[in-house]
N, C-alpha and C positions, 0 to 999 in steps of 0.2 A: 243608831245601829242596834240590831238585836242579834243575840247569839241563839242559834236554833239547831236542833238535831233533826236531820231529815233521813227518811228511809224510803227508797224507791224500789219497785219491783217491775221488771219489764215483762213483755209477753211470753218470754221463755222462763219466767220465774227466777231470773237472776236478780239478786238483791244487792243494792248499794246503800251504805249508810255513811253519814259524815256530820260534823259539827262545823258551822261556818258563821262568820259575822254577816248579817244581811241588812239590806236597806229595804224597808217596807213602806209603801205609799198607797193610801186608799184612793182609788179612782172614783168609785161611787159606792152605793149601799152594799153591793155584792161583789165588786171587783177590786183586786189589789195588784199592784206592781211590786214584784219581789226580785231583788238582784243580789248576787254575791260573786266572789272570786274563790275558786277552789285552790287547794294547795299546789296543784300542778300548773296553775296559771289559767285554767279554763274559766271563762266568764259565763255566767248564767243569768239571764233576765227572763222573768216569767210574768204573764198576766194570768191570775187565778180568779176564776168565777165561782164563787161559793154557791150561787143559786143553781147553775147548770152543772156544777162539779166538773169543770173542764180546766185544762191548763194549756196555754200556748207558751212555748219556750224558744228563746234564741240563744245559741251558744257560740262562742268563738274559742278556738284552741289551735295549738300547733300540730300539724300533721307529722308524719314520720320523717319528712325532710326539713322540718323546722318552719314551714310556711304557715302563716296564720290563715285559717279558714273558718267559715261560718256554717252553722247548721240550724234548721228550725225543726221543732218537734211539737206534736199535739197529742193530748191524751186526756184521760179522765182520772179522777181520784176518789178515794173514800177515806174517811177519818176513822182511825182506830181510837177507841175509847178505853 
């Protein structure tokens, strides 16, 4: 496991930051599978493609009624140096 700080910005410039323990597995030379559990119980699993700079994510979380639901997201990223 790896402890990592993550900062995300959505299309409305809303920023979310957090530090979580992650599992990282190399798929091939440019792709990685990354997974973690947020403090609120949300699970996040991603495939990150460093060559294409894309991310595909699968989330599961409880809705307002406590029912577990799933969501998929796709996006691009850039690395801050």
